[in-house]
C-alpha positions as CSV (number, residue, x, y, z in Angstrom):
1,E,14.3,4.0,5.6
2,M,17.8,5.3,4.9
3,K,17.6,8.2,7.1
4,E,16.7,5.9,9.9
5,W,19.6,3.6,9.3
6,L,22.2,6.5,9.0
7,W,20.9,7.6,12.3
8,A,21.2,4.3,13.8
9,Q,24.9,4.6,13.0
10,S,25.4,7.4,15.7
11,S,27.7,6.4,18.7
12,E,30.1,8.0,20.8
13,N,32.6,8.2,18.0
14,V,30.3,8.6,15.0
15,V,28.3,11.7,14.4
16,V,25.5,11.5,11.8
17,E,24.6,14.9,10.2
18,L,21.6,14.9,7.7
19,L,21.2,18.0,6.0
20,N,17.7,19.6,5.3
21,Q,18.5,20.7,1.5
22,N,20.8,19.0,-1.1
23,I,24.1,21.4,-1.1
24,G,25.9,19.3,-3.1
25,K,29.0,16.8,-2.5
26,G,31.9,19.2,-2.2
27,D,30.0,21.5,0.5
28,A,28.6,18.7,2.5
29,I,31.9,17.2,3.1
30,N,33.7,20.7,3.6
31,N,31.0,21.1,6.4
32,S,31.4,18.0,8.1
33,F,35.5,18.3,7.7
34,Y,35.5,21.5,9.3
35,K,33.5,20.4,12.3
36,T,35.2,17.4,13.2
37,R,38.2,17.0,15.5
38,E,41.8,17.1,14.3
39,S,42.7,13.9,12.2
40,D,45.8,12.6,9.9
41,Y,43.5,11.7,7.0
42,I,40.2,12.7,5.4
43,I,38.3,9.6,4.0
44,S,35.5,10.2,1.7
45,I,33.1,7.6,-0.1
46,D,30.1,8.4,-2.4
47,S,26.8,7.0,-1.3
48,D,26.6,4.6,-4.4
49,I,29.8,2.8,-3.8
50,V,29.4,-0.7,-2.5
51,N,32.5,-2.9,-0.9
52,K,31.2,-6.1,-2.7
53,R,34.6,-7.9,-1.9
54,H,34.6,-7.0,1.8
55,I,38.0,-5.7,1.8
56,N,39.8,-3.3,4.1
57,W,40.1,-0.7,1.6
58,I,40.6,2.1,4.4
59,D,43.7,0.6,5.7
60,M,44.9,-0.1,2.1
61,F,44.7,3.5,1.5
62,V,46.3,4.6,4.7
63,D,49.1,2.1,4.2
64,V,49.8,4.0,0.9
65,M,50.1,7.4,2.5
66,E,52.3,6.6,5.3
67,Y,54.6,4.7,3.5
68,D,55.1,7.2,0.4
69,N,54.7,11.1,1.1
70,Q,54.4,11.8,-2.8
71,W,50.9,10.7,-3.1
72,G,48.4,13.6,-2.6
73,V,45.4,11.6,-3.2
74,I,44.8,7.9,-3.5
75,A,41.3,6.2,-5.1
76,C,39.6,3.2,-5.2
77,D,39.6,1.0,-8.5
78,F,36.9,-0.6,-10.1
79,K,36.8,-4.0,-12.2
80,D,36.1,-3.8,-15.8
81,G,32.9,-5.5,-16.8
82,D,31.4,-5.0,-13.1
83,G,29.4,-2.1,-13.0
84,L,30.8,1.4,-13.7
85,N,34.5,2.3,-14.2
86,I,34.7,6.1,-14.0
87,H,38.2,6.6,-14.3
88,I,39.9,7.8,-17.8
89,K,42.1,4.7,-18.2
90,R,44.3,6.7,-20.6
91,H,45.4,8.9,-17.6
92,L,46.6,5.9,-15.5
93,K,49.1,4.4,-17.7
94,R,52.1,4.5,-15.3
95,K,52.4,2.0,-12.5
96,E,54.3,2.2,-9.6
97,K,54.7,-0.3,-6.5
98,V,54.4,1.4,-3.0
99,D,54.9,-1.4,-0.3
100,N,52.5,-4.3,-0.9
101,Y,50.3,-2.0,-3.3
102,N,50.1,-1.4,-7.1
103,I,49.4,2.2,-7.7
104,K,48.3,3.4,-11.3
105,W,48.7,7.0,-12.1
106,G,49.9,9.5,-14.9
107,G,47.1,12.0,-15.1
108,L,44.4,13.4,-13.3
109,G,41.2,11.7,-14.9
110,I,40.3,9.8,-11.5
111,G,37.0,9.8,-10.0
112,G,36.6,10.5,-6.5
113,C,34.3,7.9,-5.8
114,A,36.3,6.6,-2.5
115,I,39.4,8.7,-1.7
116,I,42.0,9.5,0.9
117,M,43.9,12.6,1.5
118,R,45.8,14.1,4.3
119,S,43.8,16.5,6.4
120,S,46.6,19.2,6.4
121,E,46.8,19.0,2.7
122,F,42.9,19.0,2.3
123,R,43.0,22.5,4.4
124,K,45.9,23.5,2.4
125,I,43.9,23.9,-0.8
126,N,40.5,24.8,0.8
127,G,38.9,21.4,0.5
128,Y,36.3,21.1,-2.2
129,N,36.0,24.2,-4.1
130,N,34.4,23.5,-7.4
131,S,32.1,26.5,-8.9
132,D,29.1,23.9,-9.5
133,I,27.4,22.3,-6.8
134,F,26.9,18.9,-8.5
135,T,29.6,18.1,-10.8
136,G,33.5,18.6,-11.3
137,H,34.3,18.5,-7.6
138,D,36.9,15.6,-8.0
139,G,38.5,16.9,-11.3
140,T,39.0,20.4,-9.4
141,L,40.5,18.6,-6.5
142,M,43.0,16.3,-8.5
143,K,44.1,19.5,-10.3
144,Q,44.8,21.4,-7.1
145,V,46.6,18.3,-5.4
146,N,48.9,18.3,-8.6
147,Q,49.5,22.1,-9.3
148,I,49.2,23.5,-5.8
149,L,50.9,21.1,-3.8
150,R,53.0,19.3,-6.6
151,K,51.9,15.6,-5.8
152,R,50.4,12.6,-7.6
153,C,47.0,11.4,-7.7
154,G,46.9,7.6,-8.0
155,V,44.4,4.5,-8.2
156,C,45.1,1.6,-5.8
157,S,44.7,-1.8,-7.7
158,E,44.1,-3.8,-4.6
159,A,41.2,-1.3,-3.4
160,I,38.5,-2.5,-5.7
161,L,35.1,-1.1,-4.9
162,Y,31.8,-1.4,-7.1
163,H,30.0,1.1,-8.6
164,P,26.4,0.3,-9.7
165,S,25.6,0.7,-13.3
166,A,22.3,2.8,-14.2
167,N,19.5,0.1,-14.6
168,T,16.5,2.2,-14.6
169,K,15.2,4.6,-16.8
170,V,15.4,7.4,-14.3
171,E,19.0,6.4,-13.3
172,K,20.0,6.4,-17.1
173,E,18.3,9.8,-17.3
174,Y,20.5,11.0,-14.4
175,Q,23.6,9.8,-15.6
176,A,22.9,11.6,-19.2
177,W,21.9,14.8,-16.9
178,K,25.3,14.6,-15.3
179,H,27.0,14.1,-18.5
180,E,25.5,17.4,-19.7
181,K,26.2,19.1,-16.5
182,A,30.0,18.0,-16.8
183,G,30.4,19.7,-20.0
184,R,28.5,23.0,-19.1
185,K,25.6,22.4,-21.4
186,I,23.8,22.7,-18.1
187,K,24.7,25.9,-16.5
188,W,26.8,25.7,-13.3
189,N,26.0,27.3,-10.2
190,K,26.1,27.0,-6.5
191,T,22.2,27.1,-5.9
192,P,21.1,24.3,-3.3
193,D,18.4,21.9,-4.2
194,T,18.8,22.3,-8.2
195,G,20.1,18.7,-8.7
196,F,18.4,16.2,-11.1
197,Y,16.3,14.0,-8.5
198,E,14.8,16.8,-6.5
199,N,13.5,18.3,-9.5
200,Q,12.0,15.4,-11.2
């Protein structure tokens, strides 16, 4: 059903590519990015993120990047008490006004659920290049933006999206698996189809 819906989104300006194996978020984004035509920005959104408020978050992201070149990554925000908030709050204690937007920043504990980067800078750091197929992509990306590009990573307070909480037994098991992966209790590797769901 989801594959059929995705195929239906194809148009003159939209190419839908469905993979025959799970190669992980980072490699999937990299593969698509390097196949597309030149663009000013790369915008990524995870498949479980919902735009409940029907806001134009993409324009918000672009506005910030166009207005102030010191930002290497801008990510969406989440509302406390409404789904998951995966940002590490103690990393976001500094605030800065950028045009009409309030940007929280200060550390690298920013989830990459929905982000924007300049395409030229994404290429400069070789895109997503974490050593595991399923976890750590966003943390590695933020670190490289900060250390290689010498730019800030921030969260746009006005770009509030929704990350559903784990409500079923299998979703809760997945969150626990993901946490163990992040802490390397489960070995990191780049082998396709070694994720949680395809091995249930």
